KEKOLZA-817125 format. One line per field, with one value per residue (C-alpha): x, y, z. Coordinates in pm, 1 decimal. Example, Ala and Ser with C-alpha at 12.3 -4.5 7.8 and 13.67 -1.06 7.14 Angstrom:
BEGIN
c1: (1230.0, 1367.0) .
c2: (-450.0, -106.0) .
c3: (780.0, 714.0) .
# end
This chain:
BEGIN
c1: (1160.8, 951.0, 789.4, 475.7, 292.1, -71.9, -248.5, -611.5, -812.0, -664.6, -913.6, -709.7, -944.5, -1123.6, -1326.7, -1136.3, -800.8, -622.0, -723.3, -599.0, -266.2, -229.0, -300.4, -43.3, 207.9, 138.4, 199.6, 529.2, 625.4, 571.2, 773.8, 1061.4, 1051.1, 1060.8, 1378.4, 1550.9, 1894.7, 1994.0, 1687.3, 1595.3, 1374.8, 1009.3, 1005.7, 664.1, 437.2, 84.1, -146.1, -455.9, -630.6, -846.2, -541.8, -746.1, -1114.6, -1295.7, -1189.7, -1521.0, -1687.2, -1449.3, -1252.2, -873.8, -688.5, -626.7, -267.9, -282.4, -396.5, -121.7, 133.5, 17.9, 60.1, 394.6, 521.3, 420.3, 593.6, 909.4, 923.8, 886.9, 1083.4, 1421.7, 1271.3, 1081.8, 1206.7, 887.7, 545.2, 241.7, -59.1, -368.3, -618.3, -935.0, -1279.1, -1214.0, -889.9, -936.6, -849.7, -931.0, -1002.0, -958.9, -597.4, -508.9, -378.9, -477.9, -389.9, -178.9, 62.4, 277.5, 357.3, 566.9, 801.1, 912.3, 1098.8, 1098.4, 1120.1, 1021.3, 672.9, 440.4, 111.7, -138.9, -435.0, -494.8, -454.8, -88.5, 164.9, 534.8, 818.0, 997.2, 1358.2, 1418.7, 1755.5, 1751.4, 2030.8, 2085.1, 2015.5, 1827.8, 1453.3, 1175.3, 800.4, 547.0, 274.8, -69.4, -259.3, -630.0, -730.5, -1096.3, -1293.0, -1468.8, -1743.7, -1691.8, -1322.9, -1363.4, -1647.6, -1418.8, -1194.4, -1488.1, -1562.8, -1786.7, -2112.1, -2410.7, -2477.1, -2190.8, -2217.1, -2215.1, -1931.8, -1739.5, -1777.2, -1665.0, -1358.0, -1282.9, -1294.7, -1062.5, -813.6, -820.5, -755.9, -449.7, -336.5, -380.6, -155.6, 98.1, 123.7, 132.3, 437.6, 630.7, 916.4, 851.1, 1097.8, 911.7, 652.2, 309.3, 115.3, -229.0, -325.4, -679.9, -929.1, -1270.2, -1563.0, -1553.4, -1891.4, -1986.6, -1774.7, -1968.7, -1969.0, -1952.4, -2331.7, -2317.0, -2468.2, -2312.8, -2248.3, -2467.7, -2536.9, -2393.7, -2067.8, -1851.5, -1777.0, -1526.7, -1615.7, -1387.6, -1313.2, -1205.9, -948.6, -810.7, -780.1, -524.7, -270.8, -132.9, 37.9, -127.9, -424.1, -395.8, -736.5, -881.5, -1228.6, -1434.7, -1366.8, -1436.3, -1124.9, -1210.3, -1072.5, -1173.4, -1531.4, -1427.8, -1165.8, -1423.0, -1486.3, -1118.7, -1142.7, -1366.7, -1096.3, -821.2, -964.8, -624.0, -645.0, -913.8, -662.7, -389.8, -571.4, -915.0, -777.7, -761.0, -481.1, -459.8, -528.1, -833.0, -944.1, -729.2, -1019.8, -961.8, -697.1, -953.2, -1330.9, -1444.8, -1823.9, -2090.4, -2179.7, -1823.3, -1664.3, -1333.2, -1160.7, -893.8, -540.0, -309.0, -135.6, 233.2, 290.3, 591.9, 610.1, 832.9, 760.7, 944.7, 783.5, 449.0, 438.3, 271.0, 254.2, 57.8, 53.5, -230.4, -132.6, -425.8, -467.4, -636.6, -969.8, -1249.2, -1590.2, -1856.6, -2196.0, -2543.9, -2774.3, -3148.4, -3348.9, -3635.2, -3723.8, -4006.1, -4105.6, -3861.5, -3538.0, -3358.4, -3390.8, -3145.8, -3088.2, -2894.5, -2774.1, -2599.9, -2446.7, -2321.4, -2138.2, -1911.1, -1803.6, -1501.9, -1300.6, -1149.2, -1230.7, -1572.9, -1765.6, -2140.5, -2415.7, -2712.8, -3022.1, -3349.7, -3710.0, -3872.2, -4195.0, -4141.1, -4266.3, -4003.0, -3693.3, -3543.9, -3610.3, -3455.1, -3143.6, -3109.1, -3135.6, -2824.3, -2583.6, -2711.9, -2652.2, -2306.1, -2198.1, -2286.5, -2102.0, -1809.6, -1457.9, -1376.0, -1644.7, -1417.8, -1685.8, -2053.1, -2269.4, -2634.1, -2904.7, -3256.4, -3546.3, -3839.3, -4189.0, -4466.1, -4808.9, -5038.4, -4749.6, -4723.7, -4646.9, -4433.0, -4209.7, -4093.5, -3920.3, -3549.1, -3435.5) .
c2: (1102.9, 866.3, 565.8, 406.9, 96.7, 105.5, -234.1, -258.4, -546.8, -893.5, -1101.1, -1419.0, -1707.1, -2005.3, -1804.2, -1747.9, -1816.1, -1901.8, -1571.6, -1378.0, -1559.1, -1473.6, -1105.1, -1099.0, -1256.3, -975.6, -718.7, -885.4, -891.1, -513.4, -442.1, -658.7, -484.5, -145.7, -234.4, -440.1, -340.6, -170.4, 46.4, 200.5, -13.4, 73.0, 287.5, 188.3, -97.7, -42.2, -342.5, -145.1, -400.3, -709.3, -921.7, -1224.2, -1297.4, -1495.3, -1301.3, -1110.1, -1444.2, -1525.8, -1773.0, -1759.5, -1763.6, -2109.9, -2232.5, -2213.5, -1852.8, -1760.8, -1934.8, -1738.4, -1402.6, -1501.5, -1624.1, -1290.2, -1085.4, -1298.1, -1239.0, -854.9, -782.0, -771.2, -490.3, -291.5, -88.0, -85.1, -247.5, -87.8, -304.8, -186.2, -443.2, -453.6, -574.9, -913.8, -967.9, -1160.8, -951.7, -1012.2, -690.6, -866.4, -961.1, -710.6, -993.2, -1119.3, -1299.6, -1023.8, -1000.3, -1289.0, -1097.0, -842.7, -1123.6, -1172.8, -840.1, -669.3, -296.4, -307.8, -460.4, -238.3, -410.6, -175.7, -305.0, 37.3, 394.7, 474.1, 730.4, 677.1, 807.1, 583.4, 646.3, 578.0, 500.8, 702.2, 710.3, 1086.6, 1162.1, 1019.9, 1083.8, 1036.1, 985.2, 1049.4, 781.8, 792.1, 461.9, 410.2, 39.8, -55.2, 151.0, -112.1, 70.9, -110.9, -43.0, 318.8, 374.3, 252.6, 553.3, 776.2, 586.7, 319.7, 499.6, 589.8, 498.6, 297.1, 461.3, 815.1, 736.6, 571.1, 875.6, 1107.1, 891.8, 881.8, 1264.2, 1282.4, 1046.6, 1238.2, 1563.2, 1398.0, 1292.9, 1647.6, 1781.3, 1509.1, 1600.7, 1972.4, 1926.9, 1735.8, 1921.8, 2038.9, 1786.1, 1492.6, 1306.8, 1255.0, 933.5, 845.3, 478.1, 377.4, 92.3, 247.0, 409.0, 765.0, 937.6, 953.7, 659.0, 403.3, 34.4, -104.0, -87.6, 287.2, 260.5, 463.8, 285.2, 508.9, 447.6, 97.9, 180.3, 470.7, 696.6, 977.6, 1290.9, 1341.6, 1698.6, 1581.6, 1358.5, 1616.8, 1859.8, 1622.1, 1755.1, 1424.9, 1409.7, 1081.1, 883.6, 501.7, 358.6, 9.2, -133.6, -54.0, -285.6, -30.8, 179.2, 547.6, 882.1, 1051.5, 1173.1, 1536.2, 1467.7, 1353.9, 1709.3, 1755.1, 1484.1, 1703.4, 1969.8, 1720.8, 1469.0, 1305.1, 1172.2, 927.0, 757.3, 747.5, 616.0, 568.4, 744.8, 1120.2, 1365.5, 1279.5, 906.8, 710.0, 349.1, 107.1, -140.5, -514.9, -711.6, -933.0, -960.6, -1082.7, -1069.9, -1095.1, -751.3, -618.2, -492.3, -650.2, -309.3, -416.4, -290.6, -103.5, 232.8, 323.1, 669.2, 897.6, 1181.4, 1490.6, 1619.5, 1950.6, 2042.0, 1891.9, 1712.4, 1375.9, 1148.9, 826.6, 526.7, 272.6, -87.8, -313.2, -661.1, -954.9, -1033.7, -1270.5, -1117.6, -1246.7, -1240.4, -1332.4, -1500.2, -1530.2, -1841.1, -2070.9, -2437.1, -2517.5, -2851.7, -3057.2, -2857.1, -2542.5, -2267.3, -1978.7, -1709.9, -1891.9, -1566.7, -1465.4, -1810.8, -1806.6, -1484.5, -1666.6, -1934.0, -1728.5, -1471.7, -1432.4, -1624.8, -1571.4, -1685.6, -1725.2, -1730.2, -1917.3, -1788.5, -1951.5, -1952.3, -2287.2, -2406.5, -2536.0, -2881.9, -2895.5, -2796.9, -3144.6, -3209.1, -2872.4, -2958.7, -3283.2, -3092.1, -2880.6, -3137.9, -3098.6, -2722.4, -2756.4, -2998.3, -2734.2, -2445.5, -2300.3, -2390.7, -2033.9, -2049.3, -2111.8, -2095.7, -2184.4, -2085.5, -2195.4, -1983.2, -2131.6, -1901.6, -2122.5, -1986.0, -2114.3, -2200.2, -1898.5, -1646.1, -1591.1, -1775.7, -2087.9, -1981.8, -1653.2, -1572.5, -1503.9, -1143.7) .
c3: (-497.8, -288.2, -466.9, -323.1, -452.3, -342.3, -344.6, -229.6, -86.8, -145.3, 58.5, 23.6, 105.7, -35.1, -280.2, -606.2, -438.5, -766.6, -928.5, -624.5, -630.5, -1001.4, -929.4, -651.5, -891.7, -1135.8, -861.4, -776.1, -1146.5, -1170.3, -858.4, -982.8, -1320.0, -1151.9, -965.4, -1238.9, -1357.7, -1036.5, -1007.7, -675.2, -451.0, -393.1, -80.2, 60.3, -40.1, 99.1, 139.5, 234.3, 460.2, 408.1, 336.5, 433.2, 375.3, 645.5, 957.3, 970.4, 1036.5, 1321.5, 1108.3, 1115.9, 782.6, 639.5, 607.3, 225.5, 243.2, 488.9, 269.4, -37.6, 141.1, 294.1, -46.2, -205.7, 67.7, 54.9, -319.2, -302.9, 19.6, -164.6, -377.2, -114.6, 183.7, 393.5, 390.6, 568.4, 645.4, 838.4, 964.4, 755.1, 857.1, 691.3, 887.4, 1209.0, 1514.7, 1881.9, 2073.9, 2405.8, 2330.0, 2060.3, 1845.0, 1499.7, 1180.9, 1032.0, 1325.3, 1201.6, 882.8, 1074.6, 1184.5, 825.5, 832.3, 1176.8, 1142.9, 777.1, 778.5, 986.1, 1076.4, 1242.9, 1444.7, 1604.5, 1480.4, 1460.5, 1338.5, 1260.7, 1046.5, 797.7, 712.5, 343.8, 197.1, -125.7, -385.1, -363.6, 2.8, 299.9, 284.2, 539.0, 509.8, 785.9, 790.7, 964.7, 963.9, 1037.2, 1042.3, 1004.1, 1262.4, 1475.0, 1660.5, 1990.7, 2001.7, 1906.4, 2151.2, 2428.9, 2352.6, 2451.0, 2773.8, 2621.3, 2708.8, 2494.5, 2131.8, 1980.7, 1638.5, 1779.3, 2018.8, 1740.2, 1512.0, 1788.4, 1851.0, 1482.0, 1462.0, 1758.5, 1592.5, 1264.1, 1449.6, 1597.6, 1250.5, 1121.7, 1399.1, 1328.2, 960.3, 1031.7, 1255.3, 989.1, 820.9, 459.6, 315.0, 473.0, 264.5, 417.6, 359.8, 496.3, 494.0, 588.3, 559.0, 601.8, 425.4, 294.2, 256.6, -107.3, -220.5, -423.9, -498.8, -854.1, -887.7, -810.9, -465.3, -181.0, 151.9, 369.4, 736.0, 752.5, 925.9, 1046.3, 753.7, 714.0, 518.4, 221.1, 325.9, 672.9, 504.8, 271.7, 567.1, 716.7, 469.0, 341.7, 4.1, -80.7, 54.0, 18.2, 94.7, 111.7, 188.0, -125.4, -419.8, -694.4, -769.5, -733.7, -615.0, -296.7, -357.6, -339.2, -608.4, -866.2, -982.5, -1063.9, -1326.5, -1539.9, -1546.4, -1619.8, -1868.6, -1914.4, -1561.7, -1668.2, -1899.5, -1634.1, -1331.6, -1183.1, -873.3, -819.5, -768.0, -396.4, -417.0, -313.7, -325.0, -518.1, -517.5, -495.3, -682.1, -851.1, -877.4, -533.2, -561.2, -828.1, -950.9, -938.7, -1258.0, -1366.3, -1372.8, -1126.4, -1077.3, -840.0, -825.7, -854.7, -703.2, -716.3, -467.9, -444.4, -90.7, -104.6, -439.0, -331.6, -664.8, -722.8, -1028.9, -1054.5, -1286.1, -1287.0, -1351.0, -1468.9, -1326.7, -1497.0, -1337.6, -1441.7, -1501.9, -1260.9, -1427.7, -1305.1, -1561.0, -1491.2, -1582.1, -1486.4, -1441.0, -1683.0, -1527.5, -1736.3, -1774.6, -1666.9, -1927.0, -1950.5, -2209.6, -2478.5, -2631.6, -2308.5, -2263.0, -2617.8, -2551.3, -2306.0, -2551.6, -2649.1, -2458.8, -2116.5, -1799.3, -1654.8, -1350.3, -1374.9, -1118.4, -1261.6, -1078.4, -1158.6, -1040.1, -959.4, -806.7, -450.4, -557.0, -833.0, -632.7, -625.1, -997.0, -1086.9, -884.6, -1077.6, -1407.5, -1329.6, -1463.3, -1817.7, -1804.4, -1654.1, -1932.8, -2192.3, -2032.4, -2231.0, -2123.2, -2022.1, -1750.6, -1453.8, -1184.8, -1174.2, -879.6, -857.2, -691.8, -693.1, -612.6, -500.7, -553.4, -324.5, -464.4, -472.8, -440.9, -814.4, -1132.6, -1092.2, -1378.8, -1524.5, -1846.4, -1808.8, -1829.9) .
# end
């Protein structure tokens, strides 16, 4: 039996750092509970990319963010045999040097923490109670178009060259898994888009980056697919039809029979649903059997409220605000329309609104929407 804990995007950074640290503590609690009383350690912990948050802007992770990740790993390492971490698009990585922010994590436990900045394959030896077990791992970090295009000679359209290189890499993974003995588990770890996957608002990510077809992934022959990148937990798109045949799966996990996206560990952006968690997977390679348990994580709702500045005060929907006076933590984005001439007065009026916010509002973000004269009404009723 091989046990895998699949954690999605962490994005440790300035934004909602405390909530992310709480979620990581809950993951560590679960891992410790699983191994309490002499229980077997978790075989593989997958942190599926985007460990940090600001790398996509060229900003290295802040010391407090590094400390939070190191503290989490130091807590779980006594209970975990191996950790696999691909680079995500939010993790700072320098193509010229091949180095990045995640590299220092491998130093915590050399040979046990496997940080992958480039596509890689390796076999992990697992110390099981009954007999030694192995698991073959193929890792695809975030497919940066320039780096992938270089594989194809760096000529022509970057997107087309990147897709061709991605197909070539996946073919290599398929061969790698096919050559593995039948008693070896097969794990695919990737941080990338899969065609047909959707965000929390139901929109697919089409044409924005290199995507992999769901059927191309399943043809790899892995026993489980541990994906990161999209914050909404969901199965591989081709797996969605299976859920209609197995309604009990909906109660067990938002993922499918083969895995999928674990989502993010907390709400990271406005518009995301607070349906956060992570997956605990048990695999029997020889029997090709897989069981999965979904562990929910606490996450604040992030809600946008529409309003307007009426010339004297900011007006928002009182009924919506009243709904937040009791219940769990919530972050609010207060978006309001205002005439260009009244922008400064509206900004001064924010204090009165903030004083009246319920205590469980842990974050308040303001978003003014100035309206120039002649472009429309200076005020609109809130939705």
